[in-house]
N, C-alpha and C positions, 0 to 999 in steps of 0.2 A: 504494500500500500504506500502511496505517495504522501508527501507532506507539502502543504502550501508554504512557500517561502515568502511571498509578498502578494499584495493585491493593490489595484489602483483603479479608481473610478474614471472612466473615459468621458469625453465630451458628449458622446451619444448615449449616456447612461448605461453602457455596458461596463462590465468589470473585467479587467485583465488580471489573470492569476498567473503567477510563476510557481511552478511545482517542481519538486524533486522526486524522481523515481529511480528505483534500482534498475540495472541493465536488463535483468530477466523480465521485469514488468514491461519495459519498453519493447522487448522482443515479443512478448505475448500480445501486445497491441498490433504488431505487424505494421501494415500501412494504414490502419484504421485510426487516423489522427484527427478526423473530423467527426462532429456529432458525438463527442465524448460526454458522458453524464458524470457529474461530480456528486458524491453522497458521503455522508458520515455515518459511522456505525452507531453514533449516539442518537440518530433519528429512529432507529429500530426499537420502538418502545412497546409495540402491541404484542401481547402474549400469543403464543402459538403452541401447538402440540405435535408430537410425533406419535403416530399410531403404529403399534407393533402387532403383527399377525404371524400366524404360522408356528411351527415348532420352535419353542424358546425365543420367539420374537425375531426370527431371522429376516423377515420381510418388514420393512419400515416405510411408512408413508408420511408426508407432511400433510397435516390436516388444514384444509382451507377454512379460515374463520367464518362463522355463520353470516356475518355482515357482508362478506365478499362472495358468497355462493350465488349461483345464477338461478333465476326463476324458471328458465326454460333450458332445454338441452341445447348445447352449443357445439360447434365444430372446432375441435382442438388441433386441427392439422397444422396450424401455424404457431405452435407453442415451442419456444426455445429456452434454453437455460445456460448459465455459465457458473462454474464453481470457482470461487476465489478464496485462496488460503493465505492467512497471515500467521505469524508465530502463535497467536493466542485465539484466533477465531477462524471459522469457515463460513463464507457467504455463499448462498445459492440465490442467484438472480434469475428470475423467470421473466420472459418477454412474451407478451400476448398482445397482438394488435387490437386497438380499441374498437375497431369495427365489428368484432365478434363478441364484444361485451354486451 
């Protein structure tokens, strides 16, 4: 995970961030240096659960909180995820296009 070195408000009300990343993080980005989303682990405050099934709980699922569940059956063909690991945490980021919500 990167660190913000400095930030500056520009004339057009955009904010310019200078960040520091390790070389393996930059390599993981590849050429995807546009449309990068910035987030903080401190924003993850909503509780969630892992559901364990099967013999001795070998199959595990992330439970979708009730407030986020869909009222109708949806097409999940465009669901993607990314796993990000830090020394102390593992992040699972799921991407679902808004048009199927």
